[in-house]
N, C-alpha and C positions, 0 to 999 in steps of 0.2 A: 495658599493661592498659587505660588510658583509651581509646586508639585502638580497641582490640578491642571494648570496651563500646559505644563510639559506633557502630562498624560494625554491631554486633548490633541496636542500637536503630534504625538506619536501615533494616536489612533487615526488621525487624518492622513499621516504619511503611509500607514499600513493600508488604508482603504485605497489611496491613490496608487500604491504599488500593485495591489490586487487588480485594480481596474486596468492598469497598464499591462499586467500579465494577461488578462482576458482579451484585451484588444490585440495584443501581439499574437494571440492564438486564433483570432478570427480568420475565416477563409470562406470562399464561395462554393467550392466543390472539391471532390477528390478525382484525381486520375487513378484508375485501376490499371496497372501496367503488367502485361504478360509478355514473356519472351520465348522465342523459339530456340531451344538448346542447340540445334544444328547450326544456326547462324552465329550463336555465341562462340561455338567451338571452331567453326570454319573460317578462321581469320589467321593472319600471321602470328597473332598473339596466342592463338589456340586456347585450350582450357584444361582444367583438371577435374575429373569426376570426384564427387564427394566420397568420404571415407565409407559411406554406406553402400557404395556401388554406383554403376551407371544409372542415371535417371531414366524414367520412361520417355518414350518418344512422343512427348506431348508438350503443349505450352506450359511453362512454369510461371509462377508468380514472381514478379520483380518487386512490386511494392504497391502500397496504397498511399498516395501522396496528396496532402492538402494543397490546394492551388487557388489562385485568384483569377477573376475574369479578365484582368489586365495583363495576365501572363506572369506576374510575380508570384512568389510562394514563400511561406514561412519555413524556417528550418532551425533545427537544434533549439527548440523552444523552452525546454525545461531540464536543465542540468541536474536538478534535484530528483529527477525520476529516471535514473539510468536503467538500461535493459537488465532484467532479472530472469534468467532461464527457468527458475523454479516456478515463475508465474504461468508458464505455458507448458508445464510438464505433461499435461493431458493431451496437448496438441502436437507434441514433438514428432510422433510417428507420422502423422498426417502431413505435417510441414515438410518432413524429409522427402515425402513423395511429391507434394504439390508446390513446394517452395524450396527447391534444391539449390545448393550453391554450386557454381561451376568455376569459381575463382581458384587460382593457384597461390600457394600450395593447397592440396586437398584438405578439406575440413568437414566438420559435422553439420555445418550450417549456422552454428551459433554466432559466429562473427558477422555473417551476412545479416541475420535477423537483428542482431544488436545494432548494426549500422542503420537498418531501416527504421527501427523504433526510435533510436536516439535522434536521427535527422528528421524523420517525417512523423513518426507516431506520436512523439511528444507534442507536436503541434495540433494534434486532434484530441487532446485530453478533455476538452470541453464536451466531447461527444463519446469518446471511447477510452477506457482504461487499457492497460497493456494487454491483458488477456482478450478483451473485446476487440482490440485492434487486429490482432492476428486471427482471431476466430471469424471476424467479419470478412477479412480477405479470403479466408478459406471458403466461407459460405458463398461469396461472390464467384469464386472459381467453380463451384458446383453448379451455379446457375448458368454459366457461360461456357459452352463447349465449342471453343473456337476451331479446334481441329476437326470436329465433326461437321461444323458448318462449312468449312472449306472443302472437306472431302465430298460432302453432299453436292457441292457445286463443281465437282470434278477437278479440284485443286489439291494435289497430293505432294507430300514432302519427298519428292523423287529426284531432286536435282534439276528439274526442268524449269523453264521460265514461263511465268504467267503475267497477264496484264494487271497492273496495279488496280485498275478500275474493277476488274472481276473479283479481286480479293476483297476490296472494300464493299462491293455489292453483296457478296456472300455473307460477310459479317453483319452488314446492315439488315439483310433479310432475316438473319437468325436472332439478332438482338433488338431490332427496331431502331437502331441508331447508327449514324455514320461514325466509324472509328478513326482514330489517328493511327497512322502507320509509319513506323520508323524502320529504316534500312541501314545495314552496314555493308561492308564489302568483303568478299572472300579473298583468298590468297592471289587470285588472278585479277582482282579489281572489279569483279562483277557485283552489281547491286543485288542484295539478297534480303528476304523478309526476316526482320529481326524482332521488333517489338510492336505490340498492339496496345493502343491506349483507348480505354473506355471511360466514360465519365459517370460519376455517382454523386447524388445530392449530398449536401453538407451534413446530413444526418446519418450518412453511410447506409442508406436503406434501399434506394432505387437507382437504377440506371437512368440517366438523363441525356438529353442532347448536349453535346459538348459546347460550352460557351466559347471555347478556343481550342483549336486543333494544333498539336505540335507540328513543327516542320520536320518531315521525316527523311529528307535527302534521298528520295527514292527515284529510280528511273521509271519510265512508263511501263516497262516490263522488268519483273524481278525474279530472281531465282528462289525457289523454295527448297533449300538444301536438305539432304537426307540427314538422319541422326541415328 
């Protein structure tokens, strides 16, 4: 009897643990975040090109981040599922183009991708495994041509200043949804276009209206730096 009771208690504990794990990984939507390399590099901190060479002059993926409607977000959800580069060997070439690292010292991108998976990707395991997480982000990038949308509106990465409203409108017209826009500052303290946030449903399938837009610390007119 004692062994049976102990077994039942263990089973109950395991079920409760699994429930808590699932709850900890619940989230409402994803932020799909793309960054302009010219703004990343045009700061006092500067940047380092990856070991594969200078990235294309295009928006690169920063991450696909589970988020909640109240502004909170889960992170580092599953230490038992660390990043494994062999899981994405078939995606590596495309990721080096679409998801390049600009951090110093120069790297291949593996450390950047490991950080994104360990901090954010592990919190989406109820929907995406490791390969699916990175593949989904790459597919979203194919759907969203931010640079093309801005150029079609006469907004070029030429070092000139453009109204924040015109940038938002150009992206809204192209995607159907208002983006979140984040700025940083160049070496002279000018506000410049840095990151664009688009929202994706919690099945990682469709762009949606953002339940919450991040505060981007942008001026009414921002620089679109060259790269």
